[in-house]
LUMVEX-133545 format. One line per field, with one value per residue: residue in one letter; x, y, z of N, C-alpha, C in turn. Coordinates in pm, whole numbers, m for minus. Atoms other than C-alpha are relative to their C-alpha. Layout:
<atoms>
residuo: A,...
n.u: X,...
n.v: Y,...
n.w: Z,...
ca.u: X,...
ca.v: Y,...
ca.w: Z,...
c.u: X,...
c.v: Y,...
c.w: Z,...
</atoms>
This chain:
<atoms>
residuo: X,X,X,X,X,X,X,X,X,X,X,X,X,X,X,X,X,X,X,X,X,X,X,X,X,X,X,X,X,X,X,X,X,X,X,X,X,X,X,X,X,X,X,X,X,X,X,X,X,X,X,X,X,X,X,X,X,X,X,X,X,X,X,X,X,X,X,X,X,X,X,X,X,X,X,X,X,X,X,X,X,X,X,X,X,X,X,X,X,X,X,X,X,X,X,X,X,X,X,X,X,X,X,X,X,X,X,X,X,X,X,X,X,X,X,X,X,X,X,X,X,X,X,X,X,X,X,X,X,X,X,X,X,X,X,X,X,X,X,X,X,X,X,X,X,X,X,X,X,X,X,X,X,X,X,X,X,X,X,X,X,X,X,X,X,X,X,X,X,X,X,X,X,X,X,X,X,X,X,X,X,X,X,X,X,X,X,X,X,X,X,X,X,X,X,X,X,X,X,X,X,X,X,X,X,X,X,X,X,X,X,X,X,X,X,X,X,X,X,X,X,X,X,X,X,X,X,X,X,X,X,X,X,X,X,X,X,X,X,X,X,X,X,X,X,X,X,X,X,X,X,X
n.u: 83,m72,m34,43,20,138,42,47,2,122,40,m6,112,105,7,88,115,m7,9,m124,m103,34,m39,m146,m40,40,m90,m120,29,104,35,99,133,35,40,110,m37,m66,m135,m80,m39,m94,m125,m56,m146,m66,27,m125,m44,92,m29,m127,30,75,m90,m82,83,21,m125,m16,99,m49,m110,54,17,127,m2,126,118,18,m2,128,17,m115,44,138,25,30,115,107,m40,m73,92,74,m90,m1,m92,m117,m71,m123,m70,m137,10,101,m33,m74,55,91,141,39,10,112,m10,38,m86,49,110,m32,112,100,m18,m129,m4,43,m23,m130,1,23,142,65,m18,89,135,6,10,133,95,m23,29,139,87,42,m50,m82,57,m66,m85,m89,29,30,56,112,m58,m41,118,46,m97,m125,m104,m90,m111,m135,m107,m49,122,m23,m101,m24,55,m89,m117,50,m81,m87,21,m25,m104,9,73,136,8,21,140,91,m17,79,139,22,m7,125,106,m15,23,143,52,129,m13,m88,m66,m98,m38,m138,m39,m138,m97,m7,111,m12,m92,81,71,m24,78,140,10,119,116,12,m84,m2,m121,m23,m79,58,72,m78,m22,m126,8,137,11,m78,67,115,115,43,m16,135,m6,126,84,m67,24,138,12,m64,83,117,m48,m19,129,35,54,m98,m10,57,m113,47,m14,97,m41,m13
n.v: m120,m124,m43,m137,m23,m8,m134,5,134,69,113,132,12,96,110,m26,88,97,m67,m74,98,54,m102,m2,111,m31,m102,66,114,m31,m139,m53,34,m97,m125,13,84,m73,m33,121,19,m104,12,135,m3,m33,105,48,m102,3,119,m24,m91,76,94,m78,m35,122,32,m91,40,122,m40,m77,m139,m34,m108,m74,38,143,66,m10,m136,m42,m25,m50,m103,67,89,m51,22,m102,m65,m104,m107,m123,m93,61,m82,74,m24,51,135,3,m57,102,15,115,m31,m112,27,88,43,m109,m115,m113,41,72,68,m94,m24,m65,m137,m107,27,m45,m144,m17,20,m121,m106,35,m41,m147,m45,40,m99,m127,18,33,m29,127,11,119,113,20,119,m8,110,m52,108,m48,m46,118,65,m81,5,m69,97,m58,93,m30,49,119,49,48,m71,58,m87,m99,m27,m57,21,116,100,m55,63,145,49,m56,m108,63,43,m113,m62,82,m40,m128,29,66,m101,m86,80,23,m109,m40,m121,13,m119,41,m102,26,m93,13,35,145,37,m70,73,88,m77,45,121,m40,m92,18,3,m119,11,m113,8,m107,43,106,m54,9,m129,m59,m59,m38,m146,m38,31,90,m82,m89,64,41,125,74,m61,16,138,13,m71,81,118,m41,m25,130,65,93,m64,m45,70,m61,3,1,131,26,m63,99
n.w: 0,0,m135,m22,m142,m46,m43,m137,m58,40,m85,65,95,m30,98,113,11,109,131,28,34,132,98,4,87,138,55,53,88,99,m29,93,m50,m102,66,96,114,108,m46,7,140,39,m75,14,20,m126,m99,m59,m95,m112,m80,m69,m111,m99,m67,m94,m114,m76,m69,m112,m100,m64,m87,m110,40,61,97,11,m78,m14,132,71,53,81,137,m8,101,127,m17,87,139,74,93,m69,m44,79,m66,m63,m99,m29,m125,m4,m55,m106,m130,m77,m135,m7,m10,85,144,35,139,88,m24,m79,m86,m122,m63,m48,m144,m25,m53,92,141,51,32,143,23,m50,100,112,m42,1,139,46,m52,70,142,30,m112,m62,m137,m20,m73,m129,12,115,93,134,79,84,126,77,59,113,109,m33,m35,m99,23,m46,87,m69,m63,m136,m77,m132,m106,m58,85,126,119,m16,105,132,82,m9,116,6,99,131,5,6,132,92,m23,69,143,39,m1,118,120,21,82,m56,m81,m116,m54,m100,m97,m41,m105,m42,103,20,89,128,87,84,102,137,29,14,114,80,m90,m84,m119,m92,m83,m98,m114,m82,m116,m124,m67,45,134,37,19,117,126,m11,m39,108,133,42,77,5,102,130,42,48,126,104,23,77,136,66,16,m108,m120,m98,m127,m119,m94,m138,m65,m108,m125,m109
ca.u: 0,111,280,92,81,m240,m435,m551,m551,m806,m1008,m987,m1196,m1528,m1575,m1726,m2065,m2125,m2249,m1936,m1711,m1900,m1846,m1478,m1443,m1632,m1401,m1113,m1295,m1598,m1590,m1809,m2100,m2097,m2198,m2484,m2488,m2398,m2108,m1990,m1990,m1808,m1546,m1484,m1135,m1057,m1159,m800,m709,m1021,m944,m588,m716,m965,m695,m475,m764,m830,m464,m464,m785,m632,m333,m564,m597,m923,m1007,m1282,m1557,m1689,m1662,m2033,m1988,m1656,m1829,m2153,m2113,m2145,m2453,m2690,m2696,m2448,m2736,m2894,m2588,m2618,m2393,m2042,m1897,m1537,m1388,m1042,m1051,m1290,m1305,m1045,m1249,m1412,m1788,m1782,m1720,m2012,m1890,m2018,m1783,m1845,m2128,m2121,m2337,m2660,m2561,m2223,m2175,m2017,m2025,m1694,m1595,m1587,m1944,m2051,m1906,m2094,m2415,m2331,m2283,m2604,m2792,m2633,m2681,m3035,m3167,m3188,m3157,m2882,m2994,m2919,m2725,m2459,m2624,m2614,m2780,m3081,m2854,m2720,m3072,m3126,m2826,m2547,m2237,m2046,m1715,m1394,m1073,m963,m1226,m1062,m844,m681,m854,m694,m452,m577,m453,m304,m452,m351,m137,m253,m467,m794,m711,m693,m1039,m1202,m1049,m1209,m1540,m1505,m1401,m1711,m1937,m1799,m1818,m2194,m2245,m2535,m2610,m2345,m2228,m1911,m1816,m1443,m1357,m988,m670,m675,m1016,m933,m655,m936,m1065,m886,m1072,m1402,m1336,m1651,m1879,m2002,m1755,m1777,m1450,m1373,m1166,m1224,m1479,m1209,m1170,m820,m948,m1323,m1277,m1052,m1318,m1558,m1787,m1989,m1922,m2293,m2224,m2574,m2766,m2505,m2537,m2913,m2886,m2648,m2871,m3175,m2970,m2902,m3269,m3279,m3445,m3253,m3147,m3354,m3067,m3285,m3209,m3455,m3453,m3456
ca.v: 0,359,514,844,1005,972,1291,1174,883,627,385,13,m61,m234,m575,m559,m713,m1009,m785,m571,m876,m1015,m684,m688,m1030,m910,m610,m852,m1121,m973,m592,m534,m699,m410,m147,m80,m302,m29,85,m275,m297,34,m50,m410,m311,m193,m520,m634,m305,m317,m673,m570,m282,m511,m766,m498,m387,m748,m803,m494,m604,m947,m768,m581,m258,m91,150,402,395,51,m208,m186,184,189,173,338,628,375,199,426,364,553,629,851,1068,1428,1608,1511,1658,1559,1529,1419,1123,1008,1185,1012,1055,722,735,1027,891,720,658,986,1282,1566,1372,1237,1009,1178,1150,1322,1633,1877,1885,1903,2264,2218,2089,2382,2613,2426,2485,2855,2895,2702,2946,3249,3111,2976,3083,2721,2682,2443,2097,2007,1703,1629,1348,1440,1119,1311,1470,1130,998,1281,1197,1382,1159,1254,1096,1106,1067,805,578,462,604,481,607,928,949,1182,1096,764,559,788,651,293,267,437,733,501,366,704,845,551,652,1004,875,656,948,1166,883,848,1178,1264,1580,1634,1919,1872,2069,2088,2253,2311,2241,1865,1829,2082,1859,1648,1930,1806,1474,1665,1865,1917,1900,2172,2234,2467,2543,2739,2730,2443,2492,2417,2689,2742,2847,2914,3290,3287,3208,2950,3189,3378,3126,3024,2662,2534,2783,2756,2376,2405,2664,2438,2135,2322,2439,2071,1985,1801,1874,2078,1944,2015,2109,2130,1844,1674,1848,1525
ca.w: 0,m62,240,230,574,773,835,1175,1416,1304,1516,1449,1137,1182,1019,673,603,373,86,121,117,m184,m368,m271,m434,m743,m782,m842,m1039,m1218,m1186,m1492,m1309,m1060,m1317,m1558,m1868,m2117,m1900,m1877,m2256,m2298,m2034,m2139,m2268,m1912,m1746,m1695,m1528,m1313,m1201,m1117,m905,m734,m660,m502,m283,m181,m94,124,297,364,518,754,556,458,178,106,m2,92,m191,m271,m354,m542,m883,m770,m1016,m1299,m1162,m1357,m1734,m1949,m2186,m1919,m1851,m1966,m1715,m1608,m1286,m1222,m874,m762,m523,m248,86,309,628,724,677,434,83,m89,m445,m591,m634,m385,m216,140,349,452,820,779,994,948,571,383,319,m59,m50,166,m99,m372,m177,m135,m509,m578,m355,m522,m872,m854,m515,m397,m21,88,193,556,434,175,m22,m393,m504,m637,m896,m1001,m1062,m1313,m1528,m1346,m1342,m1025,m1125,m925,m1121,m867,m715,m391,m115,205,522,639,345,72,m276,m163,m451,m734,m1017,m958,m1270,m1179,m1401,m1703,m1619,m1563,m1880,m2062,m1901,m2043,m2385,m2395,m2301,m2581,m2834,m2781,m2967,m2738,m2536,m2268,m2046,m1843,m1531,m1461,m1130,m1067,m1260,m1203,m1366,m1638,m1767,m1912,m2133,m2449,m2418,m2419,m2734,m2935,m2629,m2393,m2108,m1806,m1625,m1310,m994,m753,m470,m212,53,m88,m430,m421,m395,m702,m961,m827,m645,m904,m1184,m1199,m1302,m1229,m1440,m1716,m1722,m1762,m2036,m2230,m2181,m2311,m2611,m2685,m2663,m2330,m1998,m1741,m1403,m1093,m863,m551,m312,m76,260,459
c.u: 86,23,m33,m28,m148,m30,m40,9,m135,m33,16,m120,m100,1,m96,m109,20,m17,126,113,m27,41,152,52,m30,91,124,m27,m100,m46,m109,m142,m50,m44,m113,50,71,138,90,48,107,136,60,151,79,m16,128,51,m89,25,130,m20,m75,87,90,m80,m25,125,18,m99,50,117,m46,m24,m137,20,m138,m29,m8,m9,m130,m19,112,m43,m142,m31,m40,m118,m121,45,75,m94,m75,85,m11,88,112,62,119,58,140,5,m96,48,72,m50,m96,m145,m47,m24,m106,1,m47,86,m76,m109,53,m124,m95,18,126,m17,138,27,141,m8,m22,m148,m81,10,m84,m143,m14,m16,m135,m105,14,m46,m149,m96,m50,64,83,m76,74,93,86,m18,m44,m61,m113,50,35,m119,m56,100,126,100,102,122,130,102,58,m113,17,109,20,m58,107,117,m46,97,82,m16,13,112,7,m66,m142,m13,m22,m146,m92,19,m76,m149,m31,4,m129,m116,5,m36,m148,m60,m143,20,83,54,94,39,136,43,144,90,5,m109,18,101,m75,m66,30,m79,m146,m22,m122,m127,1,77,m7,121,2,97,m74,m75,73,14,129,m14,m137,m15,76,m65,m112,m125,m33,9,m131,m2,m135,m95,62,m17,m139,m22,58,m78,m121,39,18,m129,m38,m44,111,m2,m75,104,m43,7,m109,50,5,61
c.v: 124,45,146,21,9,141,2,m142,m64,m111,m131,m16,m105,m112,36,m106,m99,66,78,m95,m63,100,10,m112,32,105,m64,m110,33,144,56,m32,102,134,m27,m71,78,51,m123,m27,100,m18,m140,2,32,m110,m49,99,1,m121,17,92,m73,m97,72,35,m123,m37,89,m34,m123,29,89,146,20,106,62,29,m151,m65,12,134,45,39,56,102,m61,m95,46,m14,117,79,115,120,120,108,m81,101,m80,45,m60,m143,3,72,m106,m20,m119,43,110,m42,m107,m42,101,121,111,m39,m71,m74,103,36,79,143,21,m40,41,144,24,m14,118,114,m26,44,152,52,m37,100,133,m8,m13,28,m124,m11,m127,m109,m14,m120,14,m110,57,m107,42,58,m119,m66,79,1,81,m106,70,m91,52,m57,m131,m48,m59,82,m75,93,94,41,48,m26,m127,m106,58,m77,m152,m59,54,108,m56,m40,121,80,m80,30,127,m20,m62,99,87,m77,m27,101,37,126,m24,137,m48,119,m38,107,m27,m55,m150,m45,62,m64,m94,72,m46,m125,32,96,m34,m12,126,m21,131,m17,116,m51,m108,62,m14,137,70,74,55,148,48,m46,m100,78,99,m62,m52,m132,m67,57,m17,m143,m12,73,m83,m128,36,29,m129,m82,m100,78,45,m85,78,m13,1,m142,m20,57,m97,m128
c.w: 0,143,22,147,35,47,146,52,m29,98,m75,m92,43,m103,m114,m6,m115,m137,m36,m39,m137,m109,m11,m89,m146,m62,m63,m99,m110,17,m91,46,102,m60,m98,m127,m110,42,m9,m143,m42,66,m6,m28,127,105,68,104,124,91,78,120,110,76,99,125,88,79,123,111,76,94,115,m30,m64,m108,m1,m147,15,m139,m78,m68,m92,m142,m5,m109,m133,11,m79,m145,m62,m91,64,39,m94,61,64,95,50,134,m6,52,118,126,83,142,4,21,m91,m145,m28,m147,m102,33,71,100,125,49,61,147,32,48,62,m144,m39,m49,m149,m32,52,m102,m125,31,0,m142,m60,46,m72,m145,m26,115,71,138,16,74,133,3,m125,m103,m134,m90,m91,m131,m89,m67,m118,m115,23,46,89,8,59,m98,54,88,139,67,131,107,57,m85,m137,m114,0,m109,m140,m68,19,m125,m10,m105,m140,m17,m17,m129,m106,15,m80,m151,m50,m3,m125,m127,m27,m97,41,84,126,38,109,86,55,99,41,m109,m26,m96,m138,m93,m94,m116,m143,m38,m29,m116,m84,83,85,131,79,91,98,105,77,119,133,64,m44,m132,m36,m29,m123,m130,8,38,m112,m138,m56,m78,m19,m105,m138,m52,m60,m132,m114,m29,m86,m144,m78,m8,106,123,94,126,107,109,147,56,103,132,118,m55
</atoms>
């Protein structure tokens, strides 16, 4: 495992459930079964890489190491059909705080308090842009059900060690995801926040792309606030002849 420094002292990990252990096995043996059928078809050339990643995660688990999110959520972003995707939002890697990451970029478990600061800034911009009151939770699943692909560049992380699973092969997989989206030649708007995400812009040539600073507290005041990404996404979707996103989240 990467020797990235821990951000904090971590409690002993709880045992994983049978469904989580079953998903852990599937990540190393049949990862395509953990995603929607059209994603499985599009990512078939990445099956070897996915199995290799799954095997590494299994080896670490067998050595007493955990990873985030839980195995059942690692490929959650690809559980909805590719055919339904109309917005791509790119994150970096999962939140390294145990209990936070849920397999969707920027989203956290509904019970997570306090919310991550980047997510708080996203909510602030949503309120400024569209007048939508922030939800009292950080679950963005309602966006995902409308065709918003909340995709991290890297899909796993070691607890307490941000960026610890970069350069293992996840980037190859998620770039294949983006290539497949563009190749569909269907309506698509991509949101690239920060320099890391903006490196993907050449892959999205010919599609609608919105770029700005990252919502992190370190950069939000340098171009994220006031960028109006939510209204701009909807305008671009309507221009392409598809329904806009209802960005309002359930309040419970």
